[in-house]
N, CA, C and O of each residue as an XYZ file, in Angstrom:
268
protein
N     160.224     54.319     81.768
C     159.296     54.606     82.086
C     159.181     56.075     82.607
O     160.004     56.430     83.451
N     158.201     56.991     82.163
C     157.900     58.429     82.537
C     157.481     58.258     83.930
O     157.052     57.247     84.486
N     157.694     59.501     84.413
C     157.308     59.804     85.757
C     155.957     60.349     85.971
O     155.365     60.963     85.083
N     155.515     60.152     87.022
C     153.991     60.620     87.351
C     153.752     61.764     86.907
O     152.726     61.998     86.269
N     154.828     62.835     87.219
C     154.652     64.311     86.988
C     154.400     64.440     85.505
O     153.700     65.374     85.114
N     154.861     63.669     84.736
C     154.799     63.963     83.217
C     153.523     63.919     82.786
O     153.180     64.524     81.770
N     152.620     63.141     83.572
C     151.115     63.061     83.164
C     149.988     63.663     84.075
O     148.778     63.707     83.852
N     150.816     64.192     85.342
C     149.891     64.690     86.386
C     149.818     66.359     85.931
O     148.754     66.977     85.973
N     150.972     66.915     85.539
C     151.135     68.174     85.524
C     150.543     68.851     84.399
O     150.236     70.029     84.583
N     150.307     68.302     83.184
C     149.394     68.948     82.259
C     147.893     68.579     82.693
O     147.047     69.377     82.291
N     147.563     67.798     83.240
C     145.901     67.708     83.708
C     145.731     68.789     84.604
O     144.741     69.514     84.504
N     146.610     68.975     85.483
C     146.363     69.920     86.585
C     146.476     71.257     85.750
O     145.590     72.089     85.947
N     147.460     71.549     84.848
C     147.514     73.104     84.313
C     146.143     73.056     83.550
O     145.369     74.006     83.675
N     145.832     72.031     82.799
C     144.633     72.337     81.893
C     143.302     72.275     82.608
O     142.198     72.524     82.124
N     143.630     71.854     83.995
C     142.266     71.494     84.650
C     141.331     70.672     84.313
O     140.234     70.708     84.871
N     141.655     69.715     83.249
C     140.728     68.554     82.847
C     139.957     68.976     81.827
O     139.389     68.121     81.148
N     139.790     70.360     81.527
C     138.856     70.930     80.589
C     139.458     70.996     79.324
O     138.830     70.537     78.369
N     140.684     71.542     79.135
C     141.528     71.652     78.099
C     142.580     70.550     77.799
O     143.362     70.146     78.659
N     142.546     70.044     76.391
C     143.544     69.168     76.042
C     145.001     69.641     75.605
O     145.167     70.300     74.579
N     145.895     69.321     76.320
C     147.302     69.869     76.221
C     147.857     68.779     75.043
O     147.390     67.688     74.716
N     149.003     69.492     74.556
C     149.632     68.427     73.533
C     150.073     67.086     74.104
O     149.768     65.969     73.687
N     150.936     67.443     75.254
C     151.426     66.063     75.924
C     150.381     65.053     76.181
O     150.596     63.886     75.852
N     149.249     65.401     76.751
C     148.095     64.665     76.973
C     147.660     63.803     75.686
O     147.611     62.581     75.541
N     147.349     64.900     74.762
C     146.910     64.242     73.362
C     147.992     63.162     72.775
O     147.572     62.184     72.157
N     149.175     63.330     72.950
C     150.286     62.315     72.315
C     149.897     61.293     73.363
O     149.390     60.284     72.873
N     149.992     61.297     74.509
C     149.790     60.187     75.479
C     148.560     59.437     75.216
O     148.580     58.219     75.391
N     147.557     59.983     74.840
C     145.918     59.637     74.493
C     146.182     58.658     73.398
O     145.700     57.526     73.437
N     147.045     59.133     72.284
C     147.172     58.348     70.950
C     147.839     56.954     71.042
O     147.474     55.956     70.421
N     148.973     57.046     71.996
C     149.648     55.925     72.014
C     149.022     54.986     73.169
O     149.326     53.794     73.205
N     148.216     55.505     74.032
C     147.597     54.658     74.984
C     146.291     53.887     74.501
O     146.234     52.762     74.005
N     145.006     54.993     74.838
C     143.788     54.436     74.502
C     143.463     54.447     73.152
O     142.694     53.550     72.809
N     143.867     55.276     72.225
C     143.615     55.237     70.955
C     144.248     54.324     69.904
O     143.714     53.976     68.851
N     145.526     53.970     70.366
C     146.218     52.857     69.522
C     146.657     53.321     68.260
O     146.821     52.544     67.319
N     146.877     54.653     68.170
C     147.128     55.200     66.913
C     148.547     55.716     66.838
O     148.786     56.907     66.640
N     149.468     54.812     66.997
C     150.648     55.058     67.212
C     151.522     56.078     65.888
O     152.466     56.849     66.057
N     150.833     55.743     64.651
C     151.601     56.619     63.696
C     151.089     58.228     63.956
O     151.847     59.093     63.520
N     150.035     58.605     64.538
C     149.517     59.948     64.807
C     150.502     60.378     66.075
O     151.023     61.491     66.138
N     150.683     59.360     67.061
C     151.169     59.869     68.128
C     152.961     60.154     67.883
O     153.634     61.030     68.426
N     153.353     59.267     67.047
C     154.573     59.493     66.603
C     154.996     60.972     65.878
O     155.944     61.738     66.053
N     153.867     60.987     65.017
C     153.852     62.427     64.102
C     153.913     63.716     65.312
O     154.733     64.618     65.484
N     152.923     63.422     65.883
C     152.799     64.461     66.800
C     153.928     64.753     67.839
O     154.051     65.832     68.419
N     154.798     63.584     68.018
C     155.768     63.765     68.992
C     157.094     64.394     68.105
O     158.057     64.943     68.640
N     156.964     64.236     66.944
C     158.173     64.420     66.093
C     157.899     66.191     65.878
O     158.839     66.976     65.999
N     156.688     66.590     65.594
C     156.148     67.794     65.481
C     156.739     68.571     66.558
O     157.506     69.513     66.356
N     156.316     68.101     67.883
C     156.638     68.909     69.080
C     158.208     68.985     69.400
O     158.762     69.816     70.119
N     158.765     67.979     68.734
C     160.416     67.909     68.898
C     160.840     69.036     68.233
O     161.525     69.857     68.843
N     160.460     69.258     66.761
C     161.040     70.001     65.786
C     160.735     71.351     66.412
O     161.683     72.116     66.589
N     159.290     71.790     66.828
C     159.025     72.927     67.181
C     159.730     73.299     68.413
O     159.923     74.515     68.398
N     160.212     72.722     69.516
C     160.832     72.931     70.577
C     162.350     73.131     70.193
O     163.092     73.916     70.784
N     162.715     72.353     69.168
C     164.002     72.494     68.517
C     164.490     73.802     68.043
O     165.588     74.295     68.303
N     163.445     74.368     67.234
C     163.644     75.581     66.367
C     163.561     76.727     67.355
O     164.320     77.695     67.312
N     162.561     76.559     68.281
C     162.609     77.695     69.451
C     163.831     77.759     70.256
O     164.219     78.818     70.748
N     164.429     76.670     70.397
C     165.771     76.509     71.328
C     167.009     77.200     70.447
O     167.954     77.854     70.888
N     166.713     76.855     69.088
C     167.819     77.521     68.181
C     167.722     79.104     68.348
O     168.647     79.783     68.791
N     166.522     79.594     67.950
C     166.159     81.082     67.959
C     166.566     81.638     69.304
O     167.164     82.711     69.384
N     166.209     80.836     70.476
C     166.693     81.512     71.760
C     168.329     81.847     71.797
O     168.849     82.919     72.107
N     169.065     80.451     71.338
C     170.536     80.750     71.432
C     170.951     81.795     70.725
O     171.575     82.734     71.220
N     170.573     81.681     69.300
C     170.969     82.697     68.339
C     170.790     84.256     69.067
O     171.745     85.007     69.269
N     169.359     84.575     69.414
C     169.401     85.958     69.946
C     170.204     86.126     71.401
O     170.650     87.243     71.663
N     170.375     85.140     72.258
C     171.122     85.542     73.418
C     172.702     85.601     73.319
O     173.417     86.152     74.156
N     173.134     84.973     72.210
C     174.435     85.055     71.620
C     174.892     86.095     71.199
O     176.093     86.364     71.242
N     173.897     86.931     70.670
C     174.351     88.337     70.172
C     174.456     89.155     71.071
O     175.321     89.998     70.834
N     173.814     89.299     72.244
C     174.138     90.124     73.621
C     175.386     90.080     73.814
O     176.044     89.040     73.801
N     175.963     91.546     74.070
C     177.217     91.674     74.779
C     177.055     91.305     75.984
O     175.942     91.217     76.501
N     178.160     91.041     76.586
C     178.391     90.770     78.188
C     178.638     92.196     78.685
O     179.201     93.043     77.991
N     178.197     92.411     79.894
C     178.201     93.354     80.845
C     179.765     93.542     81.046
O     180.405     92.593     81.500
N     180.500     94.910     80.679
C     181.670     95.159     81.047
C     181.777     96.011     82.188
O     182.885     96.316     82.629
């Protein structure tokens, strides 16, 4: 079960006026009952975060440590 902060933080940061991806995914699973779209968006978000993480690791591993 997700923590309350997982739902409250995007709503506070978005001010309730802007739809954030986490809120949209939660909406698809909950009220929309559109599980295929929610699953697709979740996988897309996972892939985007994974690519960003791999890019970050490659860039930071090329830097030489301080001597």
